[in-house]
C-alpha positions as CSV (number, residue, x, y, z in Angstrom):
1,X,-18.0,-10.8,-2.5
2,X,-15.7,-9.3,-5.0
3,X,-12.1,-10.4,-5.2
4,X,-9.4,-8.0,-4.2
5,X,-8.7,-5.3,-6.8
6,X,-5.3,-3.9,-8.0
7,X,-6.7,-0.5,-8.8
8,X,-4.8,2.6,-7.6
9,X,-6.0,4.3,-4.4
10,X,-9.1,6.3,-4.9
11,X,-11.9,5.1,-2.7
12,X,-12.7,6.2,0.9
13,X,-15.6,5.3,3.1
14,X,-15.9,8.1,5.6
15,X,-16.8,7.7,9.3
16,X,-18.9,10.3,11.2
17,X,-16.1,11.3,13.6
18,X,-13.3,11.6,11.0
19,X,-13.5,15.3,10.7
20,X,-12.8,15.9,14.4
21,X,-9.8,13.5,14.3
22,X,-8.1,15.6,11.6
23,X,-7.7,18.4,14.0
24,X,-5.1,16.6,16.1
25,X,-2.1,17.3,13.9
26,X,-3.6,19.7,11.4
27,X,-2.5,17.6,8.4
28,X,-4.1,19.8,5.8
29,X,-1.6,18.5,3.2
30,X,-3.9,15.5,2.5
31,X,-6.3,17.7,0.4
32,X,-3.5,19.0,-1.8
33,X,-1.8,15.6,-2.1
34,X,-5.0,13.8,-3.0
35,X,-5.4,16.2,-6.0
36,X,-2.4,14.6,-7.7
37,X,-2.9,12.1,-10.4
38,X,-3.1,8.6,-9.0
39,X,-2.1,7.1,-12.3
40,X,1.4,8.7,-12.2
41,X,4.3,6.6,-11.0
42,X,4.8,7.1,-7.3
43,X,8.0,8.6,-5.8
44,X,10.3,6.3,-3.8
45,X,9.3,5.5,-0.1
46,X,10.4,8.1,2.4
47,X,9.5,6.3,5.6
48,X,10.1,2.9,7.0
49,X,6.4,2.1,7.2
50,X,5.9,3.0,3.6
51,X,8.9,0.9,2.5
52,X,7.7,-2.0,4.7
53,X,4.2,-3.0,5.5
54,X,2.6,-0.3,3.5
55,X,4.6,-1.0,0.4
56,X,3.9,-4.8,0.6
57,X,0.2,-4.5,1.1
58,X,-2.3,-4.8,-1.7
59,X,-4.9,-3.0,0.4
60,X,-4.6,-0.7,3.5
61,X,-8.0,0.0,5.2
62,X,-9.3,1.5,8.4
63,X,-11.9,-1.1,9.4
64,X,-14.1,-2.2,12.2
65,X,-14.0,-5.9,13.1
66,X,-17.6,-7.2,13.2
67,X,-17.3,-11.0,13.5
68,X,-14.5,-13.3,14.3
69,X,-14.8,-17.0,13.4
70,X,-12.3,-19.6,14.7
71,X,-11.8,-22.0,11.8
72,X,-9.1,-24.3,13.2
73,X,-9.8,-27.9,12.6
74,X,-8.4,-30.8,14.7
75,X,-4.6,-30.5,14.5
76,X,-5.1,-27.4,12.3
77,X,-3.1,-24.2,12.1
78,X,-2.6,-22.4,15.4
79,X,-4.7,-19.2,15.6
80,X,-6.5,-19.5,12.3
81,X,-9.4,-17.1,12.1
82,X,-11.8,-15.7,9.5
83,X,-12.7,-12.1,10.2
84,X,-15.6,-10.0,8.8
85,X,-14.8,-6.3,8.7
86,X,-16.7,-3.2,7.8
87,X,-14.5,-0.7,6.0
88,X,-14.5,2.9,7.2
89,X,-11.8,4.4,5.0
90,X,-9.6,2.9,2.3
91,X,-6.1,4.3,2.5
92,X,-4.4,2.3,-0.2
93,X,-5.9,0.1,-3.0
94,X,-9.6,-0.3,-3.7
95,X,-12.6,-2.3,-2.5
96,X,-14.4,-1.8,-5.7
97,X,-17.4,-0.2,-4.0
98,X,-17.7,-2.9,-1.3
99,X,-18.1,-1.8,2.3
100,X,-17.4,-5.2,3.9
101,X,-14.5,-7.6,3.4
102,X,-13.4,-11.0,4.7
103,X,-9.9,-11.4,6.1
104,X,-8.0,-14.6,6.7
105,X,-5.8,-14.5,9.8
106,X,-3.2,-17.1,10.4
107,X,-1.0,-17.3,13.5
108,X,-0.7,-15.2,16.6
109,X,0.2,-11.5,17.2
110,X,3.7,-11.0,18.7
111,X,4.1,-8.8,21.8
112,X,7.0,-7.3,23.6
113,X,6.3,-9.3,26.8
114,X,9.0,-12.0,27.0
115,X,6.8,-14.1,29.3
116,X,3.8,-13.8,26.9
117,X,5.2,-13.7,23.4
118,X,1.9,-14.0,21.4
119,X,-1.8,-13.4,21.6
120,X,-4.7,-13.8,19.2
121,X,-5.0,-10.9,16.7
122,X,-8.7,-10.7,17.4
123,X,-11.1,-11.8,20.1
124,X,-14.5,-13.4,19.3
125,X,-17.4,-11.3,20.3
126,X,-15.4,-8.1,20.7
127,X,-15.8,-5.3,18.1
128,X,-12.6,-3.3,17.5
129,X,-11.1,-0.9,15.0
130,X,-7.7,-1.2,13.3
131,X,-5.7,-0.1,10.3
132,X,-5.3,-3.4,8.4
133,X,-2.4,-4.1,6.0
134,X,-3.8,-6.8,3.7
135,X,-2.5,-9.1,0.9
136,X,-4.4,-11.6,-1.2
137,X,-5.3,-15.0,0.2
138,X,-4.0,-18.0,-1.7
139,X,-7.4,-18.9,-3.0
140,X,-8.3,-15.3,-3.9
141,X,-11.6,-15.5,-2.0
142,X,-10.5,-13.4,1.0
143,X,-7.8,-11.0,2.0
144,X,-4.8,-12.1,4.1
145,X,-3.7,-10.1,7.2
146,X,-0.1,-9.0,6.9
147,X,0.1,-6.5,9.7
148,X,-2.1,-4.0,11.6
149,X,-2.2,-0.9,13.8
150,X,-4.8,-0.5,16.5
151,X,-6.9,2.7,16.5
152,X,-8.3,2.5,20.0
153,X,-7.8,5.4,22.4
154,X,-5.7,8.5,22.0
155,X,-2.7,6.6,20.6
156,X,-5.1,4.9,18.1
157,X,-6.4,8.2,16.9
158,X,-2.8,9.4,16.4
159,X,-2.0,6.2,14.4
160,X,-5.0,6.9,12.1
161,X,-3.9,10.5,11.5
162,X,-0.4,9.3,10.7
163,X,-1.7,6.7,8.3
164,X,-3.9,9.3,6.6
165,X,-0.8,11.5,6.2
166,X,1.1,8.5,4.8
167,X,-1.6,7.9,2.3
168,X,-1.1,11.4,1.0
169,X,2.7,11.1,0.9
170,X,2.5,7.8,-1.0
171,X,0.6,9.4,-3.8
172,X,3.2,12.0,-4.5
173,X,5.1,11.5,-7.8
174,X,8.0,14.1,-7.5
175,X,10.7,12.6,-5.3
176,X,12.3,15.9,-4.3
177,X,8.9,17.5,-3.5
178,X,7.9,14.4,-1.5
179,X,11.1,14.4,0.5
180,X,10.7,18.1,1.4
181,X,7.0,17.6,2.4
182,X,7.7,14.4,4.4
183,X,10.6,15.9,6.3
184,X,8.7,19.1,7.1
185,X,5.7,17.2,8.3
186,X,7.7,14.7,10.4
187,X,9.6,17.5,12.1
188,X,6.3,19.2,12.9
189,X,4.9,15.9,14.3
190,X,7.7,15.9,16.9
191,X,5.5,18.3,18.9
192,X,2.3,16.2,18.5
193,X,1.0,13.4,20.7
194,X,3.2,10.8,22.4
195,X,2.8,8.0,19.8
196,X,3.2,10.4,16.9
197,X,6.4,12.0,18.5
198,X,8.1,8.6,18.8
199,X,6.9,7.5,15.3
200,X,8.0,10.7,13.7
201,X,11.5,10.5,15.3
202,X,11.8,6.9,14.2
203,X,10.9,7.8,10.6
204,X,13.2,10.8,10.6
205,X,16.1,8.5,11.7
206,X,15.1,6.0,8.9
207,X,15.1,8.8,6.3
208,X,18.3,10.4,7.6
209,X,20.1,7.0,7.2
210,X,18.5,5.9,3.9
211,X,18.1,9.3,2.1
212,X,20.1,12.0,3.9
213,X,19.9,14.3,0.9
214,X,16.2,14.8,1.8
215,X,17.4,17.2,4.5
216,X,18.4,20.6,3.4
217,X,20.0,23.1,5.8
218,X,16.6,24.5,6.9
219,X,15.3,21.0,7.6
220,X,18.4,20.0,9.6
221,X,18.2,23.3,11.6
222,X,14.6,22.7,12.4
223,X,15.5,19.2,13.6
224,X,18.3,20.5,15.8
225,X,15.9,23.0,17.3
226,X,13.3,20.2,18.0
227,X,15.8,17.6,19.4
228,X,16.3,19.2,22.8
229,X,12.5,19.3,23.3
230,X,12.2,15.5,23.1
231,X,10.1,14.2,26.0
232,X,10.6,10.4,25.7
233,X,13.7,8.2,25.6
234,X,12.7,6.7,22.2
235,X,12.2,10.1,20.7
236,X,15.6,11.4,22.1
237,X,17.4,8.3,20.8
238,X,16.0,8.6,17.2
239,X,16.4,12.3,16.9
240,X,20.0,12.0,18.1
241,X,20.6,9.1,15.7
242,X,19.2,11.2,12.8
243,X,21.5,14.1,13.6
244,X,24.4,11.7,13.7
245,X,23.5,10.4,10.3
246,X,23.2,13.9,8.9
247,X,26.6,14.9,10.4
248,X,28.2,12.0,8.5
249,X,26.1,12.3,5.3
250,X,29.2,12.8,3.1
251,X,30.4,9.3,4.0
252,X,27.0,7.6,3.5
253,X,25.6,6.1,0.3
254,X,22.4,7.6,-1.1
255,X,20.9,4.4,-2.3
256,X,19.4,3.0,0.8
257,X,20.6,0.8,3.6
258,X,22.7,-1.5,1.5
259,X,22.0,-4.6,3.7
260,X,22.0,-7.9,2.0
261,X,21.5,-10.1,5.0
262,X,17.7,-11.1,5.2
263,X,17.4,-10.6,9.0
264,X,19.1,-7.2,8.9
265,X,17.2,-6.0,5.9
266,X,13.9,-7.2,7.5
267,X,14.8,-5.4,10.8
268,X,15.5,-2.1,9.0
269,X,12.2,-2.4,7.2
270,X,10.1,-3.4,10.2
271,X,7.5,-0.7,10.8
272,X,7.1,-0.7,14.6
273,X,8.7,-2.0,17.8
274,X,6.3,-5.0,17.9
275,X,7.6,-6.2,14.4
276,X,11.2,-5.7,15.4
277,X,10.5,-7.5,18.7
278,X,9.1,-10.4,16.8
279,X,12.2,-10.6,14.6
280,X,14.4,-10.6,17.8
281,X,12.3,-13.3,19.4
282,X,12.8,-15.5,16.4
283,X,16.5,-14.7,16.6
284,X,16.6,-15.9,20.2
285,X,14.9,-19.1,19.2
286,X,17.5,-19.7,16.6
287,X,20.4,-20.3,19.0
288,X,23.5,-18.6,20.3
289,X,25.2,-18.3,17.0
290,X,22.5,-16.2,15.5
291,X,22.3,-14.1,18.7
292,X,26.0,-13.4,18.5
293,X,25.8,-12.5,14.8
294,X,22.7,-10.2,14.9
295,X,21.5,-9.2,18.4
296,X,24.2,-6.7,19.1
297,X,24.0,-5.3,15.6
298,X,20.3,-4.8,16.2
299,X,21.0,-3.3,19.7
300,X,22.9,-0.4,18.1
301,X,19.8,0.4,16.0
302,X,17.0,-0.3,18.6
303,X,15.1,2.3,20.5
304,X,15.6,2.2,24.3
305,X,12.3,0.5,25.0
306,X,13.3,-2.3,22.7
307,X,16.7,-2.6,24.2
308,X,15.0,-3.0,27.6
309,X,12.8,-5.7,26.1
310,X,15.9,-7.5,24.7
311,X,17.6,-7.4,28.1
312,X,14.6,-8.9,29.8
313,X,14.2,-11.5,27.0
314,X,17.8,-12.6,27.4
315,X,17.1,-13.1,31.1
316,X,13.9,-15.0,30.4
317,X,15.7,-17.3,28.0
318,X,18.6,-17.8,30.5
319,X,21.2,-16.6,27.9
320,X,24.1,-16.7,30.3
321,X,26.5,-16.4,27.3
322,X,25.2,-12.8,26.8
323,X,26.6,-11.5,30.1
324,X,29.9,-10.2,28.8
325,X,28.2,-8.6,25.8
326,X,25.7,-6.9,28.0
327,X,28.4,-5.5,30.2
328,X,30.1,-4.1,27.1
329,X,26.8,-2.6,25.9
330,X,26.4,-0.8,29.2
331,X,29.4,1.4,28.5
332,X,28.1,2.5,25.1
333,X,24.5,3.1,26.3
334,X,23.3,6.6,27.4
335,X,19.8,5.7,28.5
336,X,19.4,5.3,32.3
337,X,16.7,2.7,32.2
338,X,18.6,0.5,29.8
339,X,21.7,0.8,31.9
340,X,19.8,-0.1,35.1
341,X,18.2,-3.2,33.4
342,X,21.6,-4.4,32.2
343,X,23.0,-4.3,35.8
344,X,19.8,-6.1,36.9
345,X,20.2,-8.7,34.2
346,X,23.8,-9.5,35.2
347,X,22.5,-10.7,38.6
348,X,20.6,-13.4,36.7
349,X,23.1,-14.2,33.9
350,X,26.4,-13.3,35.5
351,X,29.0,-15.4,37.3
352,X,32.2,-14.6,39.2
353,X,33.5,-13.2,35.9
354,X,31.1,-10.2,36.3
355,X,31.7,-9.6,40.1
356,X,34.5,-7.1,39.5
357,X,32.4,-5.3,36.9
358,X,29.4,-5.1,39.2
359,X,31.6,-3.9,42.0
360,X,32.7,-1.0,39.8
361,X,29.1,0.0,39.4
362,X,28.7,0.6,43.1
363,X,30.3,4.0,42.7
364,X,27.3,5.1,40.7
365,X,24.4,6.1,42.9
366,X,22.0,5.6,40.0
367,X,22.6,1.8,39.8
368,X,24.2,1.1,43.2
369,X,21.2,-0.7,44.8
370,X,20.5,-2.8,41.7
371,X,24.2,-3.7,41.5
372,X,24.2,-4.8,45.1
373,X,21.1,-6.9,44.4
374,X,22.9,-8.4,41.3
375,X,25.9,-9.4,43.5
376,X,23.6,-11.0,46.0
377,X,21.9,-13.0,43.2
378,X,25.3,-14.3,42.0
379,X,25.9,-15.3,45.6
380,X,29.5,-16.6,45.2
381,X,32.2,-16.0,47.8
382,X,33.7,-13.2,45.6
383,X,30.2,-11.6,45.4
384,X,29.7,-11.8,49.1
385,X,33.1,-10.2,49.7
386,X,32.1,-7.4,47.5
387,X,28.8,-6.9,49.4
388,X,30.8,-6.8,52.7
389,X,33.1,-4.2,51.3
390,X,30.1,-2.1,50.2
391,X,28.8,-2.2,53.7
392,X,32.0,-0.6,55.0
393,X,32.1,2.0,52.2
394,X,31.7,5.8,52.8
395,X,28.5,5.9,50.8
396,X,26.7,3.3,53.0
397,X,24.3,5.0,55.3
398,X,22.3,3.1,58.0
399,X,19.5,2.2,55.6
400,X,21.9,0.8,53.0
401,X,23.8,-1.1,55.6
402,X,20.6,-2.7,56.8
403,X,19.7,-3.7,53.3
404,X,23.1,-5.2,52.6
405,X,22.7,-7.2,55.8
406,X,19.5,-8.6,54.4
407,X,21.2,-9.4,51.1
408,X,23.9,-11.3,53.0
409,X,21.3,-13.2,55.2
410,X,20.3,-16.9,54.6
411,X,16.7,-15.7,54.0
412,X,17.6,-13.6,51.0
413,X,16.9,-16.1,48.3
414,X,13.4,-16.8,49.7
415,X,12.5,-13.2,50.2
416,X,14.1,-11.3,47.3
417,X,11.9,-10.5,44.3
418,X,12.9,-10.5,40.6
């Protein structure tokens, strides 16, 4: 087996179905971009993925996992695997003509499930396809897995198309032309499939914050026209964030994020919600001081789905000290699911100090029932008084009164779900 090569990207191993997959987004730009000289110096990164995992990787390859071997010894590294892969397309770097590669995998794959924070990257006996971001293993005899994107199902096909587009962008050498091309393609992707829409919105926000000059008046107008058509909460959040960044562009530096703190820099460079979730999980494991320093900074930059995850993780970790900060975050958050989960969380983390705040939420029909449940979970005398007051309120119909009676009953704690 050949050792990893540092050659510039030039090789591709084609798969029979690849032509059909190109049709999803119509990214015909790849042909034109591939014609550029691969020996010229590349233009700066224009997306978070390119600045992060893509930029760090020696090799990026669309590959099928053929064989997984668990190589842990007694007391050895947790999750250590040796994986044999068949390359289908090389997106960055070169395999030097080889069609198979060996990949060393150490550790577990983080997830956004607070109750199940990690799983093996690969399962023995199960073939699967992924986009692998690879570095060089310490002994030089195999590649080392740095990150991956799954390519299974409809979302997987979208990830592959996006990676193919990114391969073309990364080969561009003129910074201005690259910025114009990337912005135009990302705005067009806002009307593609669900995964692509969210990813494009995330990258538009990254580019608007780190390089706002990439957006001319036409690009900003196209983004404003696309923003009201957003179909998902993450897409709405990031397109709104991008427009906010562009509105304040005169006050922003043009040289990147300017973050010197390692956690904050890593968070800004993280390429997907799973990677950001892994950083936040390590933050929670580091203690209350780190949570107070970074969690609410990250909250202001996190997509709604990740904010929901953080709320649930704080509950799973029993972070009672976060109750006041969550109540403050509620007033600044516009996403209804996030607001509902904050109210839910205060039933687990709150004390008498939050009873007045929860009582104030009873005026909102959207969170009234979850606020009543939160009061019942706190269960103090003040909380029970608030429940009794809600029973006599004008908004309490017979169904709601019956439910409040249940919340006040001795059987509640045995019968209520989480």
